[in-house]
N, C-alpha and C positions, 0 to 999 in steps of 0.2 A: 503494500499500499504506500509505503514512504521510499519508492525507489530513488526518487530523486536525490535523496538526503542519505542515502547508502554509498559506501565506498568499499571498492574492490581492494584488498590491502596489497595485490600484485601490482597495482596501477600506481602513477601518481596521482596525489590527491587532486582534484579539479579545483581550479582557483579561479577568482575574479581576475578581469585584467590586470597585468601587472603594474603596479606604480611602486617606487621606492619605500612607501609606507602603506601601513593597513588603513582602516578607515579613520582612525583616532590618530594617525600619523605615529604610529609606533613603529619602529623599523621590523620589516617581515621576518619574523623568526626562522629559525632554521627549517623546521619541518615544513614552512610554506615554501622556501625556495631551494630544499634539498641541498643545502650548503653543509658540508660534512664538516667544514671548519667549526661550524658554529654548533653542530650537533656533539663536538667533541672538543669543547674547549682547550685551548694549551694552558691555561691557567689553573691547576691543581694543585691539591696538597702533595707534599714530598712523596707520600707512600700511596698516591692515588696512580697506580702502575698497572692497572688491569688493560690487556689488550681492548682495542676498541672494536665493537660491532659484533659481537656473538652473542649468541649462537646465529648462525644463518637464518634467513626466512624459509625454512622448509616446513612442510606440513606435519613434520613430528620430529623434533630433535631434542632428545633427552638422552644425556650421556654422564659419565662419571666425571669427564673432562669436556671444558668449554672449546670448542674449536674457534679458530681465527676466521672471520669473513668482514666483508665490506659494511660500514655501517650505513650503506643506502640501499633502498629498495633496488630489486634485480631490475637491470635494465630490459625494456621490452624487446623482444624480437621484430626485427624491422620486417615487414612484408617480402623484401626482395631476397631476404635468407631462405625462405622457405623453397624446398625442392633443390637447394644448391647441392654440387657435387660435395662428396666426403673430402674430408683433409687429406692433405698428402701424406707420405711416410714421414715425412721430415717435421711436418706439422704435428703429426700423431705421436712422434717420439717427445717432442717440445713440451704437448701436452700431458703426455704419460708422466715427464719428469716434473712437470709443475705440480701435478697431483700428488706424486709422491713427497714433495716438499711441503704441500699444503697438509697432507696427512701427518707427517712427522711433526710440523707445527703445531697441529691441532692437537697431538697427544702430548708434546714435551713443554710448549709455551704456558699452558695454564699451571703446569706443575711449578714453575718459577712465579707467574704472575700472581696465582690466587693461592699458593701454598695449600693445593688440594692433593692430596695424596691417596694412593690406593694403600688399603692396608692388607694385611695378609689374610687369608681365609680362615675362618673360625667357625665354630658352631654357636657362637654368641647372637642373639638378634639384636638389631640396633633400633633406637629411637629414643626420644625422651618428651617430654611436654614441652619443650621449646624448640626442638630442633627440626620439626617436621615429620617425625615419626621415623619407621624404618628406613634403612636407606635403599638406594635404588642401584638395579644394575644398569647397563649400557643403555635399554630401552624405556627406562622409567618405571619397570615394573618392581614390585617388593622383591626384595632379596634378604635372605637370612644367611648368606654366606660371608659377608664381608660388612664392617662399618665404614663409612666414609663419607666425604661430602658428595653430594647430588645436583643435578642441574637439569632444567627441562625449558622447552620452549612451547611453541604451539603444537598441541594434539598430544604432549606428555602425560603421562600419570604421576599424579601427585599423590603421596601417601600424608595425610595429615597429623596432626599432633595426637589425635586420638586413634589412629591407625586406620581410618576410613580412608577410601581412595575416591578419586574423581578426576576426570580427564580436563587438563588444564587448555582454556581456548584464548589464544591470543594472536590475533592477524597482525600485530604492529611489531612483530621482532622483540616483543618482551621476552625474558627468561627469569625463573626462579632459582634460587640457589639456598640450599640447606646443608647444614653440617653439624650431626649430632655431637661431635666434640669440641666443635666451636660455634656456639650459638650466636656469634656478634659478626661472623663472616659478612660483609657488606658489599658485595660485587653484584647483585641482582638490579635489574633494570627494566621498568614498566612497560616502556615502549622505546622505538628507535630513536625518538625526537627528545627524550629526556635522557639527562646524565645518569649514568649509574650511581648508586647511593655513595660509592666511594670515588665518585667524582665531583668535580665543584659544580654547585648551582650558581648560575650568572642572572642576577637580577636585571631585568630589562631585555634579555635575551630568552631565558627559559621562561615559560610560563605556567602558572598555578592552574590547573583543572583538577579541581578537588570536590569532595564531598563530606560533609558532617555525619558523625555517627551520633546524631541526636537520640536521647530516649533510652540510651544504653547505660550509661555509668549515673546519667543525671535523668531521671523519670520525668517524662512530660505526659500529661494525659491524653493530648492528641496523637500522640507517638506510640504509645502503649494502652491504648482505652481498655482494653481487656482485663489488666491489672487494677485499674480503678472502678471499672463498672461494678463490681461486688462489693464496692464501698462508696455508695453515692454522696455520704457526707466529705468525702477526700478530695480538696481541690489542689493538693500539692504533694510533695513527698513528705514533708512533716505529718500532715495528717494522715496519708497513707501509712506511714512508718507506725504512728502512733495505735492506727487501728489493727495494723498486723501484729504488732507486738501485743495488742491487747487477747488476739484470738491465737497467738503462739505460732503463726506461720511466716514472720518476718524474715528470718534466716533462709528458710527453706524456700519462699517463693523467690526472693531477691538472687538468692545464690543460682537458681534454675534459670533466671531471666538472664543474669550475667553469663551463664555458661551457654545458652541457646540463642538469645536474639540475634547476635553476629557471629558468624563462624569464619573460619578459615577460608572457606569458600567464597565468602563474602568479598574479602579481601583480594582474592584472585579475580573474581569476575569484575572487580574495579579495574585491576590493571587490563583487564581484556577489552573494557569499554575505554581505553585511552585515557583513562585519569592518572594522576601521578602523585597527589597530595590527599591526606586525610586529617580534618581537624577532628579532634577527639575531646569533647566536653567532659570534664572529671569534676567529681565536688571533692571539696575540703574533708568531706567524711572518710573518703578513700585513705586519707593519713591518720585522722584521729576526731574524736569527739570530746566535748566537756561534760561531765555529768554533774556540773553544777554551773548553770549560765546567768545565777542572780537571783534576787527575791521579786516575785510576782505581787500582785496587788492585794493577795489574800495573806501573804505573810510567808508563803511556804517558797520554796525553790524547787527547780526542775531542771533536768539535763535534756540534752539534744536527742531527739529519739532516733536518729538516723542509724543505719547498719554500719557499725565502725569497722574500717581497716578491709572487709572482705572484698571489696570492687579491685583493690590494688593487685592482687594476683593476677587477675583478668586483665588489667592495663598491661601489665608486664608481658603476659601471653601475646597480647595484641601487637605490642612493639615488636616481638618476635616474627609475628605473621607480617606486619608491614616490611620488616627488614627481607623476609624470605621473598617477598614479592617486589622489591624494590620501590616500595610506597613510602614518600617523607610524611612526617607527621608534624601537625601543629598541636601541641597539648595545650588546651584552654581551659583555664580555672575558671568553671562555670557559675561556682556557688561560694560564697565568703560568709563569714561569720555576721549574723544580724540583717542580712540581704542587702544588696547594692541596688536592686531597683524593685523592691515589693513584687516582683513578677513570681507565677508558679516555678518557673525554672532555675529560680535563685535557692530555690529549698522551701520557701515559705512566702505566701503570699501577704501583703498588707505592709508593714510598715518598713521603711528603709531605716537602718540603724548603723551602715557602714559611713564613715564620715557623715554623719547626719544626727543631730540630736545629741543627749549627753554620756551616751556610750558610743557616740561616732568614732573617737580616737582609740578607744580598748579595743573595739573590733578591729578597726584598721592595723592597729598592733599585732592583734593575732591573725590577722590576713598575711602580714608581712611575715610571719613566721612560716606560713603554708609555703607562700612563695619561694622562700629561702629553702625550705626542705625540699620542694620539688626541684628548684634549680640545681641543688646539689646532685641529685639524683640523674637529671637528665644530661647534666655536663660531663659525666662520666665518659671517657674514651669509648666505652663499650656502647653508648647511645648519641654520642655526636652526629654520626653519619646519618641517624634516623630522624631524630626529633630537631628538626630545622627551626622551629618556631614555638614560642611559649607566649600564650595569651594570657596575660596575669590577672585581669578581671573582666568577666564577660559583661558588657550593656551596663556598666555603671551609669546611672541617671544623673547626668549631669545637671539638669533642671532643678533636681531635688538637692542635690550636694554641693554644687557650686563650682565655677571654673577654677578659681585659685586653688581650693581644695583638692580636687582631683588632679590639677597640674602637680601641686606639691607630691600627692602620693605617687604620680607616675614617676617624678624626679627621685622620689626616694626609692622604688622599685628598679630604676636602672641602675642607681648606685649600688644598691643591695646585690643585685645579678651579677655586675660586673665586677664587683670586689669578690665575687665567687671565682668567675670564670677568666677574669683578665680581660683585656681589650685587643681588638684586632679580629680579622676574619679568621673564622675557625675555631675560635675561642668561646664556646657556648653558643646557644641558640640565639636567633633575633628575638626581641622583645616585640610583641604585639600588643599596641593598645587601641583600646575601641574609642570611636569618637564620641562616646556619652550622648549619642542622638541629637548633636548640637552642630553637624554637618562638617564636612572634609574643609572647607574653606576656612573656617575658624582655628584650625590647626596648622595654619599656615606659618612657617619657621619656627615651630615649637621643638626645644630643646636642639636647636643648632648646635652640631658639634658632638653630638651624643655620639654613642657605638651602636650601630646596629638595630635601630627602631623601626617600627611598622606601624602604620595607622591602618587600623580595621574599621569597616563600615560595614552595615546590614541593610541594604536598600531593600524595601518592601512596599508594594503598593496596598497590600491588604489589610494594613493595620491603620489607615488614615480616616476611619470612620466616613468614608464615601460610599456610595451604592456600588460603584464600579460595575454598572451595567451594560457597557457598552460591548457589543458582541465581539466575540473571539472566534466563533466558528462561522467564519464569513465564506470560507472559499476551499475548494481541496486542492488549487495551485499554490504551491509553495511560493510562489513570487508576489502573491496578493493575499495570502491567509493570515488570519491572526486580527484583523480588524487593524484598530489603531495601537492595539498593543504593543507590537514590535516597534514601532516608532516611538511610542512614550519610553521604552525602556531605552533606547538609543539615545533620544534627546535628554532624558532626564538624568541618566548615570554616566554615560560616556566622558561628555566633557568635564564634569567634575570629578573623575577619576584620574584623568591626565595633568588637571590644573595641579591636583593634590601630588601627583608624581612629581611636578615641577616644584611647587612650593613647600612641600613636607619633605617627600621623598618616597621610599617604597610605600604603596598604598595597596590593599588588598579587600576585597569583598568577603568577608569570613563567613556571611551567610547572604541567600537569596534563593527565591523558589519559583516555581511556575504559579503559585497562589496569587494571581491579580485580583482574587476577590478574597472574602472571609469566611467561605463555606469550608465546612470540615467537623467532624464530631470533636468537640472539645477544642477546638483550635483557638477560641476565643475564652477559653477556660470551660469547668465544668458545668457551670451555670450561666454561661456567657451567652451574649447574643450575637446575631450578625446583622451588617449594614448593608450586604448585598441586595441590590435591588430586584434581582429575580427569584427563581427557584432553587435553592441550594439543593435539591435532592439529585439533581443532575451531577453536581459536582461531588457527591458523597459515594458514587458508585460507577467506576468506569468502565463496568460492563455493559452500561448503557450508551457509550460513547460512540458517535459515527465518525467516518473519515475525517468530515470538515471539522469537528472538535480536535480530534487528534494533531492534524497539520496545523490548526491554528496555535494549539498549545506547543507544539514543536518550534513554531516561527519566533512566538514568544521567547522561548527558551534558549534559541540560538542568537536573537538579537541580545538578551541579558548577558548572554556569555562574552558575544563580542564586544559590548559596550564596557562590561567591566575588566575585561582581559585577564585578571588573576583573580580567581574566584573559589570559594566553596560553596555547592549546593547545599541546601537545608530542605531534607537530608537524604541519606541514602536509603533508609528503610522505615517505611510506617507500619506499624503491626497491625494485624488484624482486629477488628471490633468482636464482641461476644458472638456476633452473628456471622463470623467467620469472613467479613469483607472489610476491605481497606477503605475507610470512611474519609481519608483526607487523601485521595490519589495525586493530587496536585502538588503535593510535598514531597513524594516518593520517587527518586532517581532510578531504582530497581525497577519498581513497578512501570515507569515509563519506558525503559529499555525493553522490557517484556512486552509492552502494549503498543509501542511504535510511535510514544511522542517526545522522546528523548532522543537525542543524535547517539549512534553507536560509535561515533568519531566526534569527539569533541572541536578538532580541527574544522569541522565544516561549518562551523559557526563564523570563521573568519570572511569577513566581506558581508554580513547580513546589513549590517547597519549602513552601509555603503549602499546597499540594495534598495532599501526603502527610504533612500533618500537623505539620510542624515550624514552630516559630517560634524567633526568637532575639533576640539583644541588639540594643538599640536604637542607631540611630547617625541623627542628622538631616541628615548631608551637608554639614555646616558645618565647614571646618577652620580653626585658628587662622591669623592673617595671616601670620605668621612661616613657616609650614609651606608655603605655596604663593608664599613671595617677596614678601610684603608687609611692613609695619612689623615691625620687630624682627628680620627675617632677616639671619643673618649676626653675632649675637650671643649666642654660646654661652653657657649657664648656666656660671657661675663652678665649681661642683662638677664638671661634667662636664670643664670643661678641668682641673682639679686631678686627677682620675682618670685620662684618657685624653690629657691635651694633650703629653705628653714624648714624642718619639720621637728614636731607636729606643726601643721598650719597654725596661724594666728587666730583665726575664727574658725568656728565650725556653724554650719547651719543650724538653725532652732535651738541654738544655745543663747541666752542673754548674756550680755557683755559681763554682767556681775557675776555670772557663773563659770567663766571660762577657764579661771585657775582653780576651780573647785572640780572639775571634770575628772570623772574616775578613770582611772589609768590602771595599767598592769605593770608587773615586774619581771625583769628578766632573769629569774631564778628558777624555772620549771626546767623540767627534763625534756630534751629535744627529742622526739620521735622520728628515728631513721628508718629510710625505705629501703628495702631490700629486693635482692632478684629472689622472687618466689613466684612460682607458677600452679594452678590449678592442678590436683591429682588427676593423672591421664585416666580415662576411660576406655573402654572397647578393647580392641586388640593391643593397644599400645600399653596396656597395663601389665603385659607380660614382658615389656621389651623397654629397658632402660641404659641409657647411656650417660657416663660421668663426663661432664665437659673437661678438657683438658688445659683451658686458658682461664684466665681470671675473670671471674663474675662481677668482680668490683665489690666494694662494702657499703655502696649507698652514697658515700659522701665523697664528693670531688676535692673540696679544699679543706685540706687538713688542717690549714690555720685559722679556719671558722671554728671556733670553740665556744662562741657564744651561747649562753643557755637560753630557753624559750620562755615566753611569756605565760604568766600565771595570775592567779589573784593574789593581792596582798594580804597577807594573814591578819586576820581580826577585821578587815574591811566589810561592809556589806554593800552589794552592788545591786543596782537596779538590773531587771530583766534584760539582757542584752539583744533579746530581740522583741521586745516590747516596750524599750526604754522611753519612746516618746510620750506614753502614759504617764510617766513618771515625773515627780516635781524635780525641778532642779536643786542640785545641792546646795546647802546653805553653810556647810562646814567641810574642811578639808579632813578626808580620812588617812592622812600619811600616805598618799599615793607615790609610789617610788618612781 
């Protein structure tokens, strides 16, 4: 049905008429120009010495060793070559000699470049909870004869961490790598146009084509409605956790959800769909919770009800999957103590007590601890190739918190993380900061001279309170389908993104979706109402969609991707409701691939905005050296330091001036919870096969010089409820806050 938008991987991608720049005047990326020099940038880390362009683009390539081949797609055979006479004896001799050399290289070179060695045969089975399961022989099938690194391309058989198998489908030259004895081998590549994990990522050349894994580690009613439907009064994870604790099912239900909602095969499917990044929202309670968060109005205290620590082992397992398939990761701290926005996905609806109200500083102190602990883990050499981005606080609501306060927090976060990682390219992840829904333009010039910060924006049409009933199902012709929505995405988002790349630096859309309206079960909350001017039933069951609906949604998706340039779709998967139906289909990338309204190759978005007649602001693809960890990185402009360099900030929203010096704070005398390398116990056939890693797994703490203790309550002081402090009176006396 969507043949116009599908791409034969054996042929060059169809492109719009050539110009030196794409629609918004970004330099045409390597995958558009088939420029192998751009596909394989020469500026790499010293140890980035893997040979380029393997495995070759064959229908089935799974071998213990990675062969060398060209990084380009195979050249098409010219019509004139058909029926030609066979090669001469001399040519045959030369060809045979070349083949011998290639075969020898295919065997020997990876031994040096990847340190993948064939082990002696034994009766020991292989596999572990982090390695991709039992090893594979030359054709990718399960083998009990040896333990070793395995790899495969399109058509190969994958053995999962639980011992199950599936066929890896990747028409774009991507390949996976798994080594039971070295779970940190980082040579995998999701596709031919994305650098392998152990090659350098170049902002302005390499493009983020990503998805979110929303609703997995941080529950949202519209993403996992079947978890919430048995508890009608639960509107957020706080409520749901409280009710599940009451009936004794919290740990069992959430552990099953963590284990099954996203699988290894999902990550493989992402690579096979041309995606190269994943944004993973995680909660602070994956690290720890507090059993006493202060005094409630009735004089009693309570603890945070969330399931403490259990999600972490599944996060670690996911990082192993991402590494296996060459997917880069943006870890996003989606929840913080006290709530940063009052939305259900912050953990608790209602009040904002992060940098707001009398517990605003205390909650921010605790948040900085979580950021520090996570940064210490992901900055270890075992993870630096995989975790390229760290989103420090998701969607902090600037309108409630205040510009000076949020800016000061971001400044402090930058200093906290870089004091751990050091400064410059390759030292820890990029730091992603959300725009606070204040618009990209308002952050121009922020923290000039800082080291590798990213501005994150989440453009949505669906939450603006408008009817949004302009038709999208207008035609089955891709050139005219989608009504006004493709043009709205291009004109509304494209110019601002490129202006921000010029005025701020690296800018990405951490979230966007096909949800042009606000239809969807629980999309606006468990008891929310829709602003959509039409009948939402159509948009809550994709089995009713006809061809014009699917083509229209596809064109909106393509326009959004083209306009944003570097993006993460929200979200990869929407779970079924209790009736077995996906009730928010506009928000599921996976369902869109299955149903034909998402592109099977995201590169097909290139040129869509030009096609609908929208041009944008120029950007030449070149960032300042300091913005990408080069010269000047870490030397923040003096004016920015003067404006935001004081921590904590001098004022806090919703705190009277007379109470500012009396605000509760915590003291750094607590025990620091350290994250460790831990994965779920294998299930299935993998339970009988284990391999011990022969390399360091890290101790969870990158910077041994970071010995500060964690924040904790001051002994003898009574605190207001940290999540409901806006209901509490301002303090009138100091309680020896340290």
